[in-house]
C-alpha positions as CSV (number, residue, x, y, z in Angstrom):
1,M,0.0,0.0,0.0
2,C,1.2,3.4,-0.8
3,G,-0.5,5.3,2.1
4,K,-1.5,8.3,-0.2
5,L,-5.2,9.3,-0.2
6,D,-5.0,11.2,-3.6
7,A,-3.7,9.6,-6.8
8,I,-4.4,9.9,-10.5
9,V,-5.4,6.6,-12.2
10,N,-5.4,5.8,-15.9
11,L,-7.4,2.6,-16.4
12,R,-6.5,2.3,-20.1
13,S,-2.7,2.5,-19.6
14,K,-3.0,0.6,-16.2
15,S,-1.1,3.3,-14.3
16,C,-1.4,5.2,-11.1
17,T,0.7,8.0,-9.6
18,C,1.4,5.9,-6.5
19,K,3.4,3.5,-8.7
20,V,2.1,0.4,-7.0
21,F,-0.1,-0.5,-9.9
22,H,3.0,-0.3,-12.3
23,I,5.4,-2.2,-10.0
24,E,3.3,-5.1,-8.8
25,K,1.2,-5.4,-12.0
26,L,-1.9,-5.7,-9.8
27,P,-4.5,-3.0,-9.3
28,C,-3.8,-0.7,-6.4
29,I,-6.5,0.6,-4.0
30,H,-6.8,3.7,-6.2
31,A,-7.4,1.6,-9.4
32,I,-9.9,-0.6,-7.6
33,A,-11.9,2.5,-6.5
34,A,-11.7,4.0,-10.0
35,A,-12.9,0.7,-11.6
36,G,-15.8,0.7,-9.2
37,K,-16.8,4.2,-10.2
38,A,-16.2,3.5,-14.0
39,Q,-18.2,0.3,-14.3
40,P,-20.1,-0.6,-11.1
41,Q,-21.9,-3.5,-12.7
42,N,-18.8,-5.2,-14.1
43,T,-16.2,-4.2,-11.5
44,G,-14.9,-7.8,-10.9
45,E,-14.5,-8.5,-14.6
46,L,-12.7,-5.2,-15.1
47,L,-10.3,-5.9,-12.1
48,Y,-9.3,-9.3,-13.5
49,S,-8.6,-7.7,-16.9
50,M,-6.3,-5.2,-15.2
51,C,-4.1,-7.9,-13.6
52,S,-1.0,-9.0,-15.4
53,Q,-1.2,-12.3,-17.3
54,Y,1.7,-13.6,-15.1
55,Y,-0.8,-14.1,-12.3
56,T,-3.1,-16.4,-14.3
57,S,-3.2,-20.1,-13.6
58,E,-2.0,-20.9,-17.2
59,Y,1.3,-19.1,-16.5
60,W,1.8,-20.8,-13.2
61,L,1.2,-24.2,-14.9
62,L,3.7,-23.3,-17.6
63,A,6.3,-22.2,-15.0
64,Y,6.2,-25.6,-13.4
65,A,5.5,-27.8,-16.4
66,E,9.2,-28.8,-16.8
67,T,11.0,-30.9,-14.2
68,I,13.4,-28.9,-12.1
69,Y,16.4,-31.0,-11.1
70,P,18.4,-30.3,-8.0
71,V,22.1,-29.5,-8.3
72,P,24.1,-32.7,-7.4
73,P,26.8,-32.6,-4.7
74,N,30.4,-31.5,-5.7
75,S,31.6,-35.0,-5.8
76,Q,29.3,-35.8,-8.8
77,W,30.3,-32.8,-10.9
78,T,32.2,-33.7,-14.1
79,D,34.0,-31.8,-16.8
80,I,34.6,-28.6,-14.8
81,P,36.9,-26.3,-16.8
82,E,40.3,-25.5,-15.3
83,D,39.8,-21.7,-15.5
84,I,36.7,-22.1,-13.3
85,L,38.5,-24.2,-10.8
86,A,41.3,-21.6,-10.6
87,I,39.0,-18.9,-9.4
88,Q,39.1,-18.2,-5.7
89,V,36.0,-16.5,-4.2
90,I,36.9,-14.3,-1.3
91,A,34.3,-13.0,1.1
92,P,33.8,-9.2,1.1
93,P,35.5,-7.3,3.9
94,E,33.4,-6.7,7.0
95,D,32.3,-3.1,7.3
96,K,32.5,-2.4,11.0
97,T,30.4,0.7,12.0
98,I,31.9,3.0,14.6
99,G,30.0,3.6,17.8
100,R,27.6,1.8,20.0
101,P,25.1,-0.4,18.1
102,R,21.5,0.7,18.0
103,T,19.2,-0.8,20.6
104,N,15.9,0.7,19.6
105,R,14.2,-0.4,16.4
106,I,13.4,2.1,13.6
107,A,9.7,2.5,12.9
108,S,8.6,1.5,9.4
109,K,6.9,3.8,6.9
110,G,3.4,4.8,8.1
111,E,4.0,3.5,11.6
112,F,4.2,6.0,14.5
113,L,5.6,5.0,17.8
114,K,3.9,6.8,20.7
115,K,6.2,8.2,23.4
116,Q,4.9,7.5,26.9
117,Y,5.5,10.3,29.4
118,N,5.5,9.4,33.1
119,C,5.1,11.7,36.1
120,G,8.5,12.7,37.5
121,A,7.4,12.5,41.1
122,C,5.7,9.1,41.2
123,G,6.9,7.5,37.9
């Protein structure tokens, strides 16, 4: 969810100013509301047509139609080129931050942490 109340939706180009519709290829809350206003009697049909074809059951079946074989253990690998065997993979250097590590968590977008104030005399 984008958290914005106002957005401009174009149902023909399947776009919205919140960018959720474009990124996820699924109608955002603004597009759903616009579809309900545009065609109240066929809203469900319109919503399905706005979803990407990648979410259809046919695409899911095609994705898993072929057998996916697991990678065998190293001992069963054959015909590995020498130039591949010569490459050494080195772990990246650790980036140590200076100072005391953070103990409080950072609130996520749209979340507000309430501060609790106590009485100084009685706590």
